[in-house]
N, CA, C, O and CB atoms as a CASP TS submission, in Angstrom:
PFRMAT TS
TARGET T0000
AUTHOR 0000-0000-0000
METHOD Language model
MODEL 1
PARENT N/A
ATOM      1  N   UNK     1      78.426 107.634  96.944  1.00  0.00           N
ATOM      2  CA  UNK     1      78.624 107.873  95.475  1.00  0.00           C
ATOM      3  C   UNK     1      79.820 107.115  95.380  1.00  0.00           C
ATOM      4  O   UNK     1      80.488 107.048  96.412  1.00  0.00           O
ATOM      5  CB  UNK     1      78.753 109.431  94.945  1.00  0.00           C
ATOM      6  N   UNK     2      80.313 106.421  94.183  1.00  0.00           N
ATOM      7  CA  UNK     2      81.581 106.490  93.925  1.00  0.00           C
ATOM      8  C   UNK     2      82.142 107.492  92.940  1.00  0.00           C
ATOM      9  O   UNK     2      81.471 108.066  92.082  1.00  0.00           O
ATOM     10  CB  UNK     2      81.888 105.343  93.593  1.00  0.00           C
ATOM     11  N   UNK     3      83.750 107.682  93.200  1.00  0.00           N
ATOM     12  CA  UNK     3      84.219 108.657  92.077  1.00  0.00           C
ATOM     13  C   UNK     3      84.912 107.376  90.790  1.00  0.00           C
ATOM     14  O   UNK     3      85.210 106.209  91.046  1.00  0.00           O
ATOM     15  CB  UNK     3      85.681 110.004  92.879  1.00  0.00           C
ATOM     16  N   UNK     4      85.006 108.027  89.523  1.00  0.00           N
ATOM     17  CA  UNK     4      85.432 107.260  88.648  1.00  0.00           C
ATOM     18  C   UNK     4      86.669 107.959  88.761  1.00  0.00           C
ATOM     19  O   UNK     4      86.980 109.148  88.684  1.00  0.00           O
ATOM     20  CB  UNK     4      84.700 107.105  87.364  1.00  0.00           C
ATOM     21  N   UNK     5      87.482 106.570  89.028  1.00  0.00           N
ATOM     22  CA  UNK     5      89.205 107.548  88.731  1.00  0.00           C
ATOM     23  C   UNK     5      89.982 107.395  87.146  1.00  0.00           C
ATOM     24  O   UNK     5      89.851 106.305  86.589  1.00  0.00           O
ATOM     25  CB  UNK     5      90.694 106.728  90.015  1.00  0.00           C
ATOM     26  N   UNK     6      90.697 108.372  86.512  1.00  0.00           N
ATOM     27  CA  UNK     6      91.265 107.315  85.618  1.00  0.00           C
ATOM     28  C   UNK     6      92.005 106.434  85.788  1.00  0.00           C
ATOM     29  O   UNK     6      92.592 106.481  86.869  1.00  0.00           O
ATOM     30  CB  UNK     6      91.751 107.633  84.855  1.00  0.00           C
ATOM     31  N   UNK     7      92.247 105.583  85.129  1.00  0.00           N
ATOM     32  CA  UNK     7      93.447 104.338  85.270  1.00  0.00           C
ATOM     33  C   UNK     7      94.467 104.372  85.794  1.00  0.00           C
ATOM     34  O   UNK     7      94.935 105.410  85.327  1.00  0.00           O
ATOM     35  CB  UNK     7      93.959 103.896  84.304  1.00  0.00           C
ATOM     36  N   UNK     8      95.353 103.891  86.601  1.00  0.00           N
ATOM     37  CA  UNK     8      96.183 104.112  87.371  1.00  0.00           C
ATOM     38  C   UNK     8      96.451 105.700  88.054  1.00  0.00           C
ATOM     39  O   UNK     8      97.557 106.242  88.077  1.00  0.00           O
ATOM     40  CB  UNK     8      97.133 103.590  86.706  1.00  0.00           C
ATOM     41  N   UNK     9      95.448 106.174  88.484  1.00  0.00           N
ATOM     42  CA  UNK     9      95.722 107.154  89.457  1.00  0.00           C
ATOM     43  C   UNK     9      95.299 106.729  90.726  1.00  0.00           C
ATOM     44  O   UNK     9      95.721 107.513  91.576  1.00  0.00           O
ATOM     45  CB  UNK     9      95.140 108.383  89.150  1.00  0.00           C
ATOM     46  N   UNK    10      94.698 105.892  91.165  1.00  0.00           N
ATOM     47  CA  UNK    10      94.978 104.861  92.629  1.00  0.00           C
ATOM     48  C   UNK    10      96.366 104.556  92.794  1.00  0.00           C
ATOM     49  O   UNK    10      96.912 104.756  93.879  1.00  0.00           O
ATOM     50  CB  UNK    10      94.225 103.284  92.587  1.00  0.00           C
ATOM     51  N   UNK    11      97.024 104.061  91.749  1.00  0.00           N
ATOM     52  CA  UNK    11      98.563 103.624  92.123  1.00  0.00           C
ATOM     53  C   UNK    11      99.544 105.212  92.295  1.00  0.00           C
ATOM     54  O   UNK    11     100.447 105.473  93.089  1.00  0.00           O
ATOM     55  CB  UNK    11      99.297 102.458  90.570  1.00  0.00           C
ATOM     56  N   UNK    12      98.994 105.967  91.328  1.00  0.00           N
ATOM     57  CA  UNK    12      99.708 107.382  91.313  1.00  0.00           C
ATOM     58  C   UNK    12      99.373 107.605  93.127  1.00  0.00           C
ATOM     59  O   UNK    12     100.241 107.734  93.989  1.00  0.00           O
ATOM     60  CB  UNK    12      98.797 108.818  89.954  1.00  0.00           C
ATOM     61  N   UNK    13      97.935 107.597  93.335  1.00  0.00           N
ATOM     62  CA  UNK    13      97.814 108.095  94.855  1.00  0.00           C
ATOM     63  C   UNK    13      98.637 107.247  96.158  1.00  0.00           C
ATOM     64  O   UNK    13      99.067 107.655  97.237  1.00  0.00           O
ATOM     65  CB  UNK    13      96.171 108.015  95.192  1.00  0.00           C
ATOM     66  N   UNK    14      98.635 106.045  95.591  1.00  0.00           N
ATOM     67  CA  UNK    14      99.398 104.961  96.830  1.00  0.00           C
ATOM     68  C   UNK    14     100.648 105.624  96.733  1.00  0.00           C
ATOM     69  O   UNK    14     101.081 106.385  97.598  1.00  0.00           O
ATOM     70  CB  UNK    14      99.573 103.040  96.502  1.00  0.00           C
ATOM     71  N   UNK    15     101.188 105.351  95.746  1.00  0.00           N
ATOM     72  CA  UNK    15     102.763 106.127  95.813  1.00  0.00           C
ATOM     73  C   UNK    15     103.127 106.994  96.501  1.00  0.00           C
ATOM     74  O   UNK    15     104.051 107.021  97.314  1.00  0.00           O
ATOM     75  CB  UNK    15     103.185 106.716  94.849  1.00  0.00           C
ATOM     76  N   UNK    16     102.174 107.997  96.104  1.00  0.00           N
ATOM     77  CA  UNK    16     102.374 109.583  97.275  1.00  0.00           C
ATOM     78  C   UNK    16     102.633 109.568  98.565  1.00  0.00           C
ATOM     79  O   UNK    16     103.512 110.064  99.270  1.00  0.00           O
ATOM     80  CB  UNK    16     101.144 110.464  97.485  1.00  0.00           C
ATOM     81  N   UNK    17     100.946 108.367  98.895  1.00  0.00           N
ATOM     82  CA  UNK    17     100.812 108.171 100.441  1.00  0.00           C
ATOM     83  C   UNK    17     101.781 107.186 101.011  1.00  0.00           C
ATOM     84  O   UNK    17     101.956 107.231 102.229  1.00  0.00           O
ATOM     85  CB  UNK    17      99.390 107.675 100.824  1.00  0.00           C
ATOM     86  N   UNK    18     102.369 106.392 100.377  1.00  0.00           N
ATOM     87  CA  UNK    18     103.286 105.691 100.856  1.00  0.00           C
ATOM     88  C   UNK    18     104.754 106.499 101.021  1.00  0.00           C
ATOM     89  O   UNK    18     105.650 106.015 101.713  1.00  0.00           O
ATOM     90  CB  UNK    18     103.306 104.535 100.008  1.00  0.00           C
ATOM     91  N   UNK    19     104.885 107.592 100.417  1.00  0.00           N
ATOM     92  CA  UNK    19     106.066 108.465 100.348  1.00  0.00           C
ATOM     93  C   UNK    19     105.846 109.191 101.577  1.00  0.00           C
ATOM     94  O   UNK    19     106.600 109.201 102.550  1.00  0.00           O
ATOM     95  CB  UNK    19     106.201 109.405  99.034  1.00  0.00           C
ATOM     96  N   UNK    20     104.786 109.777 101.451  1.00  0.00           N
ATOM     97  CA  UNK    20     104.162 110.639 102.612  1.00  0.00           C
ATOM     98  C   UNK    20     104.465 109.942 103.894  1.00  0.00           C
ATOM     99  O   UNK    20     104.787 110.689 104.818  1.00  0.00           O
ATOM    100  CB  UNK    20     102.528 110.834 102.478  1.00  0.00           C
ATOM    101  N   UNK    21     104.422 108.449 104.179  1.00  0.00           N
ATOM    102  CA  UNK    21     104.169 108.070 105.311  1.00  0.00           C
ATOM    103  C   UNK    21     105.753 107.781 105.746  1.00  0.00           C
ATOM    104  O   UNK    21     106.248 108.055 106.839  1.00  0.00           O
ATOM    105  CB  UNK    21     103.074 106.902 105.326  1.00  0.00           C
ATOM    106  N   UNK    22     106.493 107.092 104.487  1.00  0.00           N
ATOM    107  CA  UNK    22     107.680 107.011 105.187  1.00  0.00           C
ATOM    108  C   UNK    22     108.934 108.442 105.334  1.00  0.00           C
ATOM    109  O   UNK    22     110.026 108.278 105.877  1.00  0.00           O
ATOM    110  CB  UNK    22     108.267 105.780 104.457  1.00  0.00           C
ATOM    111  N   UNK    23     108.446 109.881 104.689  1.00  0.00           N
ATOM    112  CA  UNK    23     109.011 110.599 104.978  1.00  0.00           C
ATOM    113  C   UNK    23     108.682 111.029 106.625  1.00  0.00           C
ATOM    114  O   UNK    23     109.454 111.655 107.352  1.00  0.00           O
ATOM    115  CB  UNK    23     108.893 111.373 103.973  1.00  0.00           C
ATOM    116  N   UNK    24     107.566 110.606 106.930  1.00  0.00           N
ATOM    117  CA  UNK    24     106.913 111.170 108.564  1.00  0.00           C
ATOM    118  C   UNK    24     107.688 109.982 109.298  1.00  0.00           C
ATOM    119  O   UNK    24     108.595 110.229 110.092  1.00  0.00           O
ATOM    120  CB  UNK    24     104.750 111.115 108.897  1.00  0.00           C
ATOM    121  N   UNK    25     107.337 108.843 109.033  1.00  0.00           N
ATOM    122  CA  UNK    25     107.769 107.470 110.307  1.00  0.00           C
ATOM    123  C   UNK    25     108.473 106.853 109.428  1.00  0.00           C
ATOM    124  O   UNK    25     107.885 106.037 108.718  1.00  0.00           O
ATOM    125  CB  UNK    25     106.472 106.280 111.097  1.00  0.00           C
ATOM    126  N   UNK    26     110.309 107.133 109.186  1.00  0.00           N
ATOM    127  CA  UNK    26     111.199 106.352 108.572  1.00  0.00           C
ATOM    128  C   UNK    26     111.028 105.026 108.606  1.00  0.00           C
ATOM    129  O   UNK    26     110.798 104.295 107.642  1.00  0.00           O
ATOM    130  CB  UNK    26     112.287 106.582 108.971  1.00  0.00           C
ATOM    131  N   UNK    27     111.142 104.728 109.722  1.00  0.00           N
ATOM    132  CA  UNK    27     110.974 103.112 110.546  1.00  0.00           C
ATOM    133  C   UNK    27     110.154 102.402 110.297  1.00  0.00           C
ATOM    134  O   UNK    27     110.183 101.234 110.687  1.00  0.00           O
ATOM    135  CB  UNK    27     110.747 102.996 111.851  1.00  0.00           C
ATOM    136  N   UNK    28     109.092 102.941 109.508  1.00  0.00           N
ATOM    137  CA  UNK    28     107.632 102.060 109.540  1.00  0.00           C
ATOM    138  C   UNK    28     108.204 100.988 108.101  1.00  0.00           C
ATOM    139  O   UNK    28     109.008 101.199 107.193  1.00  0.00           O
ATOM    140  CB  UNK    28     105.736 103.353 109.131  1.00  0.00           C
ATOM    141  N   UNK    29     107.259  99.702 108.490  1.00  0.00           N
ATOM    142  CA  UNK    29     107.698  98.826 107.567  1.00  0.00           C
ATOM    143  C   UNK    29     107.531  99.138 106.458  1.00  0.00           C
ATOM    144  O   UNK    29     106.899 100.183 106.304  1.00  0.00           O
ATOM    145  CB  UNK    29     107.302  97.786 107.649  1.00  0.00           C
ATOM    146  N   UNK    30     107.967  98.459 105.301  1.00  0.00           N
ATOM    147  CA  UNK    30     107.687  99.200 103.517  1.00  0.00           C
ATOM    148  C   UNK    30     106.914  98.117 103.579  1.00  0.00           C
ATOM    149  O   UNK    30     105.798  98.612 103.741  1.00  0.00           O
ATOM    150  CB  UNK    30     109.044  99.392 101.959  1.00  0.00           C
ATOM    151  N   UNK    31     106.711  96.346 103.544  1.00  0.00           N
ATOM    152  CA  UNK    31     105.434  95.477 103.280  1.00  0.00           C
ATOM    153  C   UNK    31     104.191  96.035 103.874  1.00  0.00           C
ATOM    154  O   UNK    31     103.142  96.208 103.253  1.00  0.00           O
ATOM    155  CB  UNK    31     105.595  94.050 103.854  1.00  0.00           C
ATOM    156  N   UNK    32     104.426  96.339 105.303  1.00  0.00           N
ATOM    157  CA  UNK    32     102.937  96.814 105.830  1.00  0.00           C
ATOM    158  C   UNK    32     102.327  97.986 105.694  1.00  0.00           C
ATOM    159  O   UNK    32     101.292  98.452 106.173  1.00  0.00           O
ATOM    160  CB  UNK    32     102.819  96.754 107.050  1.00  0.00           C
ATOM    161  N   UNK    33     103.218  98.428 104.889  1.00  0.00           N
ATOM    162  CA  UNK    33     102.872 100.090 104.584  1.00  0.00           C
ATOM    163  C   UNK    33     102.000  99.619 102.626  1.00  0.00           C
ATOM    164  O   UNK    33     100.867  99.706 102.152  1.00  0.00           O
ATOM    165  CB  UNK    33     105.125 101.529 104.529  1.00  0.00           C
ATOM    166  N   UNK    34     103.045  99.258 102.232  1.00  0.00           N
ATOM    167  CA  UNK    34     102.435  98.183 100.991  1.00  0.00           C
ATOM    168  C   UNK    34     101.137  97.725 101.423  1.00  0.00           C
ATOM    169  O   UNK    34     100.407  98.669 101.121  1.00  0.00           O
ATOM    170  CB  UNK    34     103.392  96.727 100.702  1.00  0.00           C
ATOM    171  N   UNK    35     100.547  96.994 101.856  1.00  0.00           N
ATOM    172  CA  UNK    35      99.609  96.026 102.635  1.00  0.00           C
ATOM    173  C   UNK    35      98.487  96.815 102.898  1.00  0.00           C
ATOM    174  O   UNK    35      97.313  96.450 102.826  1.00  0.00           O
ATOM    175  CB  UNK    35     100.191  95.416 104.000  1.00  0.00           C
ATOM    176  N   UNK    36      99.041  98.249 103.300  1.00  0.00           N
ATOM    177  CA  UNK    36      97.587  99.287 104.175  1.00  0.00           C
ATOM    178  C   UNK    36      97.565  99.933 102.589  1.00  0.00           C
ATOM    179  O   UNK    36      96.355 100.042 102.388  1.00  0.00           O
ATOM    180  CB  UNK    36      98.062 100.882 106.063  1.00  0.00           C
ATOM    181  N   UNK    37      98.089 100.298 101.663  1.00  0.00           N
ATOM    182  CA  UNK    37      98.039 101.202 100.731  1.00  0.00           C
ATOM    183  C   UNK    37      97.176  99.909  99.739  1.00  0.00           C
ATOM    184  O   UNK    37      96.704 100.445  98.736  1.00  0.00           O
ATOM    185  CB  UNK    37      99.703 101.974 100.245  1.00  0.00           C
ATOM    186  N   UNK    38      96.937  98.706  99.776  1.00  0.00           N
ATOM    187  CA  UNK    38      96.342  98.040  98.786  1.00  0.00           C
ATOM    188  C   UNK    38      95.057  97.999  99.396  1.00  0.00           C
ATOM    189  O   UNK    38      94.156  97.694  98.615  1.00  0.00           O
ATOM    190  CB  UNK    38      96.959  96.732  98.379  1.00  0.00           C
ATOM    191  N   UNK    39      94.688  98.242 100.688  1.00  0.00           N
ATOM    192  CA  UNK    39      93.272  98.287 101.083  1.00  0.00           C
ATOM    193  C   UNK    39      92.979  99.562 101.298  1.00  0.00           C
ATOM    194  O   UNK    39      91.805  99.930 101.337  1.00  0.00           O
ATOM    195  CB  UNK    39      92.913  97.513 102.236  1.00  0.00           C
ATOM    196  N   UNK    40      94.161 100.534 101.491  1.00  0.00           N
ATOM    197  CA  UNK    40      93.319 102.201 101.151  1.00  0.00           C
ATOM    198  C   UNK    40      93.281 102.468 100.092  1.00  0.00           C
ATOM    199  O   UNK    40      92.823 103.610 100.089  1.00  0.00           O
ATOM    200  CB  UNK    40      93.837 103.515 101.624  1.00  0.00           C
ATOM    201  N   UNK    41      93.522 102.079  98.794  1.00  0.00           N
ATOM    202  CA  UNK    41      93.054 102.475  97.412  1.00  0.00           C
ATOM    203  C   UNK    41      92.822 101.491  96.944  1.00  0.00           C
ATOM    204  O   UNK    41      93.385 101.279  95.870  1.00  0.00           O
ATOM    205  CB  UNK    41      93.814 103.173  96.557  1.00  0.00           C
ATOM    206  N   UNK    42      91.998 100.525  97.434  1.00  0.00           N
ATOM    207  CA  UNK    42      91.284  99.466  96.689  1.00  0.00           C
ATOM    208  C   UNK    42      91.765  99.079  95.110  1.00  0.00           C
ATOM    209  O   UNK    42      91.285  99.170  93.981  1.00  0.00           O
ATOM    210  CB  UNK    42      89.813  99.940  96.660  1.00  0.00           C
ATOM    211  N   UNK    43      93.697  98.321  96.083  1.00  0.00           N
ATOM    212  CA  UNK    43      94.073  98.106  94.767  1.00  0.00           C
ATOM    213  C   UNK    43      93.703  96.444  94.373  1.00  0.00           C
ATOM    214  O   UNK    43      93.277  95.701  95.257  1.00  0.00           O
ATOM    215  CB  UNK    43      95.712  98.513  94.643  1.00  0.00           C
ATOM    216  N   UNK    44      93.912  95.952  92.967  1.00  0.00           N
ATOM    217  CA  UNK    44      93.740  95.086  92.606  1.00  0.00           C
ATOM    218  C   UNK    44      95.011  94.140  93.145  1.00  0.00           C
ATOM    219  O   UNK    44      95.914  94.904  93.486  1.00  0.00           O
ATOM    220  CB  UNK    44      93.426  95.320  91.373  1.00  0.00           C
ATOM    221  N   UNK    45      95.425  92.629  93.355  1.00  0.00           N
ATOM    222  CA  UNK    45      96.595  91.868  93.526  1.00  0.00           C
ATOM    223  C   UNK    45      97.835  92.335  92.427  1.00  0.00           C
ATOM    224  O   UNK    45      98.991  92.501  92.815  1.00  0.00           O
ATOM    225  CB  UNK    45      96.149  90.311  93.349  1.00  0.00           C
ATOM    226  N   UNK    46      97.410  92.520  90.990  1.00  0.00           N
ATOM    227  CA  UNK    46      98.232  93.298  89.874  1.00  0.00           C
ATOM    228  C   UNK    46      98.991  94.324  90.561  1.00  0.00           C
ATOM    229  O   UNK    46     100.161  94.282  90.942  1.00  0.00           O
ATOM    230  CB  UNK    46      97.309  94.009  88.722  1.00  0.00           C
ATOM    231  N   UNK    47      97.892  95.514  90.684  1.00  0.00           N
ATOM    232  CA  UNK    47      98.234  96.793  90.763  1.00  0.00           C
ATOM    233  C   UNK    47      99.152  96.612  92.299  1.00  0.00           C
ATOM    234  O   UNK    47     100.246  97.146  92.484  1.00  0.00           O
ATOM    235  CB  UNK    47      96.779  97.883  90.697  1.00  0.00           C
ATOM    236  N   UNK    48      98.514  95.839  93.202  1.00  0.00           N
ATOM    237  CA  UNK    48      99.817  96.055  94.347  1.00  0.00           C
ATOM    238  C   UNK    48     101.459  95.548  94.021  1.00  0.00           C
ATOM    239  O   UNK    48     102.590  95.906  94.350  1.00  0.00           O
ATOM    240  CB  UNK    48      99.372  95.110  95.765  1.00  0.00           C
ATOM    241  N   UNK    49     100.842  94.514  93.185  1.00  0.00           N
ATOM    242  CA  UNK    49     102.622  93.775  92.700  1.00  0.00           C
ATOM    243  C   UNK    49     103.656  95.032  91.973  1.00  0.00           C
ATOM    244  O   UNK    49     104.818  95.384  92.178  1.00  0.00           O
ATOM    245  CB  UNK    49     102.405  92.214  91.068  1.00  0.00           C
ATOM    246  N   UNK    50     102.755  95.403  91.194  1.00  0.00           N
ATOM    247  CA  UNK    50     103.240  96.948  90.508  1.00  0.00           C
ATOM    248  C   UNK    50     103.653  97.819  91.236  1.00  0.00           C
ATOM    249  O   UNK    50     104.804  98.254  91.201  1.00  0.00           O
ATOM    250  CB  UNK    50     102.289  97.726  89.851  1.00  0.00           C
ATOM    251  N   UNK    51     102.852  98.155  91.921  1.00  0.00           N
ATOM    252  CA  UNK    51     103.132  98.899  93.439  1.00  0.00           C
ATOM    253  C   UNK    51     104.016  98.519  94.229  1.00  0.00           C
ATOM    254  O   UNK    51     104.524  99.394  94.930  1.00  0.00           O
ATOM    255  CB  UNK    51     102.134  98.875  94.319  1.00  0.00           C
ATOM    256  N   UNK    52     104.371  97.465  94.344  1.00  0.00           N
ATOM    257  CA  UNK    52     105.605  96.761  95.155  1.00  0.00           C
ATOM    258  C   UNK    52     106.977  97.241  94.282  1.00  0.00           C
ATOM    259  O   UNK    52     107.813  98.057  94.672  1.00  0.00           O
ATOM    260  CB  UNK    52     105.432  94.827  95.180  1.00  0.00           C
ATOM    261  N   UNK    53     106.979  96.392  92.788  1.00  0.00           N
ATOM    262  CA  UNK    53     108.329  97.200  92.411  1.00  0.00           C
ATOM    263  C   UNK    53     108.455  98.801  92.139  1.00  0.00           C
ATOM    264  O   UNK    53     109.575  99.310  92.100  1.00  0.00           O
ATOM    265  CB  UNK    53     108.805  96.606  91.144  1.00  0.00           C
ATOM    266  N   UNK    54     107.229  99.616  91.943  1.00  0.00           N
ATOM    267  CA  UNK    54     107.341 100.887  92.025  1.00  0.00           C
ATOM    268  C   UNK    54     108.195 101.141  93.256  1.00  0.00           C
ATOM    269  O   UNK    54     109.318 101.393  92.819  1.00  0.00           O
ATOM    270  CB  UNK    54     106.044 101.511  92.021  1.00  0.00           C
ATOM    271  N   UNK    55     108.212 101.209  94.842  1.00  0.00           N
ATOM    272  CA  UNK    55     108.587 101.456  95.623  1.00  0.00           C
ATOM    273  C   UNK    55     109.465 100.721  96.183  1.00  0.00           C
ATOM    274  O   UNK    55     109.691 100.789  97.392  1.00  0.00           O
ATOM    275  CB  UNK    55     107.909 101.716  96.051  1.00  0.00           C
ATOM    276  N   UNK    56     110.069  99.933  95.392  1.00  0.00           N
ATOM    277  CA  UNK    56     111.222  99.270  96.057  1.00  0.00           C
ATOM    278  C   UNK    56     112.515 100.016  96.355  1.00  0.00           C
ATOM    279  O   UNK    56     112.959 100.997  95.758  1.00  0.00           O
ATOM    280  CB  UNK    56     111.582  98.188  95.273  1.00  0.00           C
ATOM    281  N   UNK    57     113.089  99.296  97.501  1.00  0.00           N
ATOM    282  CA  UNK    57     114.152 100.515  98.036  1.00  0.00           C
ATOM    283  C   UNK    57     115.510 100.335  97.261  1.00  0.00           C
ATOM    284  O   UNK    57     116.449 101.102  97.474  1.00  0.00           O
ATOM    285  CB  UNK    57     114.516 100.402  99.835  1.00  0.00           C
TER
END
């Protein structure tokens, strides 16, 4: 059964996840994390682009 998330909730969760991953392992590649987050949180290409802008160093 799928759970309906409020609009933007997946992006918020992806930002939190990326932040946690970077804190745990600062050497992790940002672009690789963005790619993993897109898959993990089922983000659309537009959402992935927005996520990349949000997490820009």
